[in-house]
DOROPA-328359 format. One record per residue (C-alpha): y, z, x. Coordinates in steps of 0.1 Angstrom, whole numbers, padded with zeros to 4 digits, always signed. Each point is the difference from the previous one (the first is absolute). Layout:
BEGIN
YZX
...
% end
This chain:
BEGIN
+1124+1026+1099
-0011-0012-0034
+0020+0003-0031
-0028+0020-0017
+0000+0025+0029
+0037+0004-0002
-0001+0006-0037
-0028+0025+0004
+0019+0019+0027
+0031+0000-0022
-0020+0014-0029
-0014+0028+0022
+0034+0010+0013
+0013+0000-0036
-0029+0021-0011
+0006+0026+0027
+0037+0002-0009
-0007+0002-0037
-0023+0030+0005
+0029+0016+0018
+0021-0006-0031
-0027+0015-0022
+0001+0031+0023
+0037+0002-0004
-0004-0001-0038
-0022+0030+0003
+0025+0019+0021
+0029-0009-0024
-0020+0010-0031
-0002+0035+0015
+0038+0001+0003
+0009-0016-0034
-0017+0015-0030
-0014-0022-0028
+0019-0032+0008
-0014-0026-0024
+0019-0028+0020
-0018+0010+0032
-0033+0001-0017
+0004-0035-0015
+0012-0014+0033
-0029+0016+0019
-0025-0013-0025
+0013-0035+0001
+0003+0000+0038
-0036+0012+0002
-0011-0029-0022
+0018-0024+0023
-0017+0015+0030
-0034-0006-0014
+0009-0036-0007
+0011-0005+0036
-0033-0017+0012
+0005-0029-0024
+0037-0005+0007
+0015-0032+0015
+0023+0002+0030
+0030-0002-0022
-0013+0029-0022
-0007+0021+0031
+0036-0007+0012
+0013+0012-0034
-0023+0031+0001
+0014+0008+0035
+0035-0001-0014
-0010+0025-0027
-0016+0022+0027
+0032-0001+0020
+0021+0009-0031
-0022+0028-0010
-0002+0015+0035
+0038+0002+0001
+0003+0014-0035
-0027+0026+0004
+0013+0012+0033
+0034+0006-0017
-0017+0019-0028
-0018+0021+0027
+0033+0007+0017
-0009-0018+0032
% end
């Protein structure tokens, strides 16, 4: 497979996972009232998500690490 195809596939997988994180932010915000920290993190994460299409492979790898971190943290806040 071509490198461009691999990068595109990697971005699509990251995009799907990132939207899952955005959904978790929504669920957590229902549990935690007026958390400025969560608002700022969600806003910054959303900005990163919209920049995904222009990211290099290394940037996508870093973004995936952020996705993994946020998934674990938000699950703990949700009580899962």
